[in-house]
N, C-alpha and C positions, 0 to 999 in steps of 0.2 A: 504494500500500500504506500502510495506516495505521501510525502510530507504535506503537500497541499490538501490531499484528501483527509489526512489525519486532523489538520487544522479545521477544515470544514465540519467534520464529524464532532470535534470537540466544541466548536462554537454552537453547533446545533444542539448538542447535549446540554450545554450550559443554559442556552435560551429555553429549551424545553423544561429544564428543572425549575427555572425562575417562573415560567408560566404555570407549571404545576403547583408550585408553592403559593403563588398569588391566587390561583383558583381555589385552593384548599382553604386559604385564609379568608377569602371574600365570601361572606354569607349573602345569599340573594336578598335584594332590597326589601322584597315583600315579607321576608322573615325577620328582618332586623327590627328590634323594638327598643334597644337601649345602647348606650355608649360603651365602648371598651375603656378599660382603665388607661390605656395609652391616649385615647382621645381626650379623656378628662384631664390627664396630666398636661397635654398640650394647651388646653384652655387655661389651666392654672399658670402655666409658663408665660402666657400672654396678658395676664392681668396688669393693670396700670402700676400697681406696687412693684411688680417685677421689672417693668420698664424703667421705673425710677432707679432701681438698684443697678440695672445695666447701664443707664445713663451716667452713673457715678463710677463706672469702670469696673464693676464686679459682675457676677452672674448669679443665678439662682438655681436651686435644685428643689424639686417637689418630691418630698418623701411620703409615700403612702402610709396612712395611719390605720391600724387594724384593731384598735381597742374594742373589746366587747361592749363598752359603754356607748359607742358610736352607732348611729343608725346606718348600718352597712347594706340594708336591703334597698334603700332608696338613694343613698349618697355614697360617693367616693370622697374620702377626706384626705387632705394632704397638708403636711407641715412644710411651708415654703421657707427655705433658709438661704441666706446670702453665702456665696462661695466665690472662690478666686484665689489667685496666688499672692496678691498684694496684701500687706499686713492689715490695711483698713478693711479689706473684704472679710477677714477672719476675726476681726475684733468683736468682742462680746458686746451686746447680744447679736447673734447671727440670725435669729429668727425674724422673718418678715411678718408672717401671720399664719393662721390656719385657714384653709379654703376647702369648701365642699362643693361637689359638682353633682347635680341631680342626674342619676343614671338614665332616667326616662326622658328628660327634656334637654339636658346639657346646661341648664341654668347654673351660673357660678355664684357662690356666696362667700363673702369674707366673714368668717365666724367670730372675729374679735372686734370689739368687746361683746357686741350682740350681733347675731347673724343679719347681714344686709347684702342685698344683691349687688353684684359687680357688673358694670357695663363699660364698654369702650367700643370705639368703631372697629378695632382689631378683633376683640373678643366676639362682638356681634357678627362680624363678617365670617369668621371661622366657624362660629356656632351655626350660622345659616347653612354652610357647606356640610357640616357634620349632621345636622338635622335632616337635610335632603338625602344624604348618603344612607342614613339609618332609617329612612322612611318615617320620621317622627311627624305625626299629623297634628292639625289644629285640635282635634279631639283629645289627643294625648296631652297636649299643652294645657288645655282647659282642665283636665283631670289631675295632672301631677305638678304643674308649674308653680302653684301657690304654696307647695309644701316647703317648710323651712327646716334646715338641719337642727338637730338638737345636740348642742355641745355642752 
């Protein structure tokens, strides 16, 4: 077998494996009813408080919280912390806040000091895409969007 044929077969195999993985991970839109933890983490990464930290030369990390005291049936909850290599990025306190994301609607809540909804043009734009991808309907929004996280 020629080198050229081996290269073509290798490229085809790699492409086929990527397509297979993507197909396995993508649930048909009609069956999607809630966000993945990765989608929720992306929304938290985009909150205005995280933008403020990044504008100061640091970054943030959203650490999932799994305490049994949290309502994990409706919400993903994250501890958003400041990160980076600069000393000011690691200075105490590193916590930005706790954020919860409604699994059914994608609504983002800043949990401190009292839960309040987070909005921004970036969060709203990405949320629109995620809702469309997951088939989140107006009926779902009416049913679940008013729920507040209990921290």
